[in-house]
N, C-alpha and C positions, 0 to 999 in steps of 0.2 A: 130632399125636399126642404129641409130646414135651411139649406144654403141659398135657397131662392130668395129668402128675405133679404140677404145682403145685396141682391140686385135691384132693390127698390128704388134707389136714385137714378140708376140707369134706365129703368123701365119708366120712371117718372119723366124722363126726358120726351117721352111721346106726347105728353100734354102740350109741348110747344108746337107740334104739328097740328093739333087739333083746335086749340084755343087761341084767341088774340093774345099778344105778348103781354100786356098787363095782367090778364086773368091767369095765364099760364105761369107767370112768375110767381103769383100768390099760390096757386095750387102746388107748384114745385117746392117752394118754401115749406109749405105744410107737410109735403111727403119727406122732405129732408129733416124737418124737426121731428116728425114721427120716427123716422130711420135712427136718428141720434138717440132719441129716448130708448128705442129698442136695443141699440147697440150698447148703451150703458147698462141696461138690464142683463144683457148677455154677459158682459164683462163681470158685473158684481156676481152672477151665478157661478161664473168659472173660478172666482177667487174664494169662494166659500171653502171653509175647512172641511176635511174628510169626517164624516159622521157615522161610518160603518166600516167594518173589516179591522184588520189587524193594525192599520194605520191610526185609527181612532182611539185605539187603546193606549197607544204611547202618549205618556203625559197625564193620563187619567189618574184620579185619586180614588184609592179603595180603602177599606177598613179591614184590619186583620181580625179574623174570627177565632182562630185556632193555631196554636203554635205546637208542632210535633216533630218526631224524628225525620220524617219525610219532607219537611218544610212548612210552609205556612198555608193556612186556608184563608183565601182572601174573598171578601164580599165587594163585588164591583158591578154597579148598574143592575142590580137584582139578581146577579149570578154568583155562583161560588167557583173560584179558581184556585188551582195549586199555584204556589208561588215560591220563589226562593229570595231570601233577603240578602242584599249586598250593600255595603257602605255604611252600616250601622256602627257607631263608635263603642257601644256597650252592648254585646250580646246580640239578641234578635229582638224585633219589636214584640211588644206585648199584646194581647187580645184587646181590641178596642181602639188601638192606636191607627191613626191614618198614614198611609204610604202612597208613594207615587211610582206608577209603572215606568221603567226606564228602558226595558227591553223584552223581546218575546222570543223564546226558544221553544219550538214545537208548540205544544199546548201549556208550557209552564211560562209564568210571568216572572220576570226579574224585577224586584221592587227595591227602591231605596228610600231614605228617610224624606219626609215632607219638609220642605225648607220653608 
C-alpha cells in the first residue's frame, strides 16, 4: 500500500486528459511538488540512526556502578548491565567513571575508555 504513493506523478498524468492544458499543468506541478516533499521525508526517515536493539547500544556511553571479580556493573539508559573492560591503560575503570560500549558479546557489554 505504501508503494502506491510512489506512483503519484504517473497517476497525476490523468489530469491532462480531464483538464485544459494550462490548468492541467498547474495541477500536475502541484502534484509533483507534493511528491518531491514526500520523497524527501521518506529519505530522511530512512537515514535516521537506529534507536533500538543491539545496534543502538554500540557507541553509547554508560557509567560504571561497581567493579568486581566478574567484571563491571554498568548503568546505561536506566538499566544495569554486566560489562568487561578492555583498553584501559591503568587497571579497570573506577565506579562513577564514564565508558563507551565498543562491542556486545551475548548479554555482556565490552567497554572501553571514553575519549
